[in-house]
N, C-alpha and C positions, 0 to 999 in steps of 0.2 A: 503493500499499500504506500510506504514512504517512497520507494523507488518509483512507483506510478506517479505519485504527486510531483516528484523531482523532475521527471520526464517532461510532464505537461508544464511545469514552470519554465524549464529550459528552452521548450518550444515557445511559450509566451514571450519569454525575455528576447528570443532571437526574432520573432516576429515584430516586436516592438522597436527594436534596434533598427530594423530595415525600415520601419514606418518613419522614424526619427530621422534616419539618414536620408530618405526620399524627400521628406518635407524640407530638410535643410538644403538638400541639392536644387530644389526647385524654388527656394526663397519664399516659402509660404509662411504665413504668420504662425507663431507659437509651435515651431516644429517640434520640440521636445515633449509638448503636451498634446497636441492635436495630431502628430504623426502616430505614435503608438495607439492613441485612442482610435483612429480611423482604421488601421490595420487590424487591430484586435476586433474591432467591431464587425468588419467585413470577414475576418477569418471565423468568429464566432457563428455569424449567420450562415456561413458556408458549412457549418458542422465540425469545425475544428474543436478538439478537447483542450480548451485553454484553463489555465489555473491562476488565480490570483497570487500576489507576493506575500500574502499573509503579515506576520509581524515586521518583516523588513519594509514592506510597503508603508505601514502605518509609521514606523520610525522615521521615514524621510518626510513624511507629512508634519513632523514636529518642527522641521525648520521654518515652515511657513509661519507657525506661531512665534519662532525666535524671530523671523525677519519683521513681523508686526510688532513684537514686544521691543525691539531694538530702536524702533522709531519713536517710541513713547519717550519723551523728554519733558522736563519742566515746561518747557514753552507749549508743547502740544497738550499737557494736562490743563494749562491755563486757558486754551482754546476750547475745551470742550463745552462750555455753556453756548457757545456760538452755534454748535450742531443740535441744539436741543429741539428747536422747532422742527428741523427735518426728521428727528427721531420720533417725534410726536405722531407722525403719520404712519409708522410701522404697523401699530395694531389695525388701522383702517385698511392699510395695505394688505395684511393677512385676511381680514375679513372679507375683502372685495374678492380676493383669489379664491377663497372658500365658497363664497356665495355664487360665484360663476362656475367654478370647476365642479362642485359637488352634483349639480342637476345634469351636466354633461355626462358624467361618469356612471350616475345612478340610473337615470331615464334614457339616456342617449345609448350606453353601452351595456346597460343592464346588471352592472355590479351590485352586490348586495350592500347594505347600509355601511358596515365597518370598512369594507374595501373602498368604497366611494369616498366616504368621509375622510379617512387617513391619507388616501391617495391625493386628495385635493388640498390637504394641509402643506404649506411650503416650508416643512421643517427638515431636520437632519434625516437622511434615509434610515439609519439603523434605529433611532428613535421611533420612526413612523411604523417601521416593521414591527417592532416590539409592541407598541401600542395597538396597531392593527391586528395582531396575531392574538393578543389577550381578548379582543373585542370579538373574535371570531371572523377576522377577514382572511382574504386569500393572500397570502404571504408572497407568493411568486408573482402575482399580478401588481401587488404594491411595489414591489422591487423594481418590475419592469416599467411602470408607469413613471416612478421617481427617477430611475436611470435614464428614461428617454427625455423627461423634463430636463435634466442636467444636460444631456447630450445635444439636445436642440438649442438651448440657450447659450451653452458654451460654444456652439458653432456659429450662432448669431453674432455673440460678441465681438470677435475679432474683425468680421465683416464691417459691423457699424462702427468700430473703433479706427478702422482703416479709412472708410469711407467720409465719415463726418469729422475726424480729428486729424486725419493723415498721419496716423502714428505708425512708426516702423516696428513692428512686432516681431522682428526676427534680431534685434539687438540683445547683447549680452545682458541679463538682468542683475548686473552688479559688477563689482570689481573681482578680477581673477584672483585665485587663492594665493598666487605666487606674490602678489603685491599686498598681501595682508599680513598682519602680525599673527604668527602661529598660535600665541597664547590667547588671542582673541578667538580663534576658530576653535581651539579646545574648549574654552568657556561655553561657546555657543552649542557645541555637540553635547557637553555636559548638561546645559540648561535645557535643551531639547529633550533628552533622554530622562532626566530626573522629574522635569516638570510634567512629562507625559505619565510616568508611573505613579507620581504622587496623585495627579489628578484622577487617573484611573482608579486608584485604591479608594479615593473618597466619593466617588460615583459621578464626578463632574461631567455634564455632557460635553460632547465634542473634546474629550480630554487630550487627544494627541495634539490638538491646536491651541485650546485655550490654556492647558496647563503650561506648556512651554512659553506661551505668549505672557501670562501672568508673571511667572519666574523671571523672564528675560526683561520684562518692563521694570521689575523692582531692580534688577542688577543695572539697566541703563539709567534709571532714575538717581542710583547711587553713584554712577560714574565707573562702574566695574566694566561693562560692555559698552564700548564706544563705537562699534562698526556693525554693519549688516552682513548676514551670511554671504559667503563668496558665490560668484556666478555658477561655479560648477556644483555646489550643493542645491542652489535653486533650480538648476537644469535637472538634478536628479529627483528633486521632489516632483517636477513637473512630469517627468518620465513615467515614475510609478503612479501618479494620480491618473494620467493617461491610460495606463493599462488597467487600473481599477474600473474606470468607467466603461471600457471596451468589453472587459470579460464579464460583466454584468449579464451579457447576452449569450453566454456560453450555455449550450444544451437547449437553446429555444426550440419550440416546436411551431408547427404552421399554424396550430389554432391559437397559440400565444402570439405570434407575429400578427395574425388577422384581428385579434380582438385587443389584447393588451397592449401591444406596441402602438397599434392604431389609436387606442383610446390615450395613450401617453402623447401621441403626436397632437390629437385635437386639444388635449388639456394644455399642452405646451403653448398652442397658438393663443388661447384664451389667456394664459398666464401672460405672455408676451404683449397682448393687448392691455391688460391691466397695468403691466409694469410701464409701457410705454405712456400710458396716460398719467400716471404718477411722476415718471421721470420727466416728462414734457412740463407739467404743472410746476413741480419743485425746482427744475433747472431754469425755467424761463421767469419764474416769479423773484428770482434772486435769493431763494431760501438756501440754494447750494449750488456750487458751480456745475454746469451741465455735465461734464465727465465725470465727477465723483457722483453726481445723482444717478447717472447711468450704471455705474458699476455697484452703487449701494442698493439699488432697487431692482436689479437683474437677479432673481433667486436661482441661480445657476449651481448652487451648492457653495458652501462656505470655504473649503479648501480650493475648489476650481476658481472661484472669483477672487480669491486673495492672489493666487497666481496671476491672473489676468491683470489685477491692480498693480502688482509689483512690476510687471512688464510695461504697463501703460505709463508707469512713472506717476500714478495718482497719488492722492493723500491716503495712505494706508489706514492710519487711524480712523479717519471718517468712514471709509468703505467697511472695514471690518467692524466696526462698532454698531453699523446698520445690520448686518448679518447676524451678528451675535444676539441682537435685540429680537430679530425676526424669529430666529430659532427658539430663544428663550419664551418668547410670547406664545409660540405654537406648543411647546412642551409643556408650558405651565397651564395653558387655557383649553388646548384641545380636548384633553381627556374629560375635563369639567363639563365643557360643552356637550360633549357627545354623551355623557350621562344624564343630561338635562333633556336632550333630544330623545333618548330612549324612554324616559319617563313620560 
């Protein structure tokens, strides 16, 4: 069994490397993220036996938390009240997505209540799977619908960023490791691992990102960590996230493709419409800069949108704070609302 899993992981890594190399050679945006994602998706749909990277993949996610935490300085903390008005729209944003998505999934595609409800909640994938399973939902359908949402929005993001802001998304996401202090790199690796494990132990949602982010922010505010992770580490994080999105479709059946993925596509269009409305209103009213509003209100996954924000050179603290609040609102209130609806 162990050898079989290792074989499939080697296959997955090889395909992902080919995808990253192909996207780089063609100068396509976000090659280390979209290349592995695209080729793993195609291979999974073709019936290839792919396997996620397990704890190794999760470990590389921690550096996204480190990257965000390292940007939190006293100046950034002083600016937090400025984003309060934008944050105030997040609960309404979540409500709007649920109000539009639930009828599409419940009545348009015939999913039972818990499946349609938790699939329409724009929260973290693992949290929605746990809540949905406990409520009697179809876990496989939930996973495919949420994976499709992330896939579609993550595909839209670079297109919009390139067209509207003329951003070059092929540039390195930071300073090369050879130009950085090795002690700083070691501190960031330690902060990522320790923050992840401690947060996991206490049951914090999004532990692999939030734990390292909180620990690194403390080290940044105290002046111990003074740099962001090197480009090579961010590229590695992108690579493993791309794999994680693509392999969600491994073992998919024709029925699932016809119903679950189609439902995910329809839901993604609805989500994009809701997000576009909020992005336009917040960006053009002066509440937030348009670029930051776009990245903060596009619910393509916390880790995935953090990667895009890093590459785009956006205000990381602004973007990530909105995604954290969105997930927090869903985790806190979705089960409560579901119980009220059941009554």
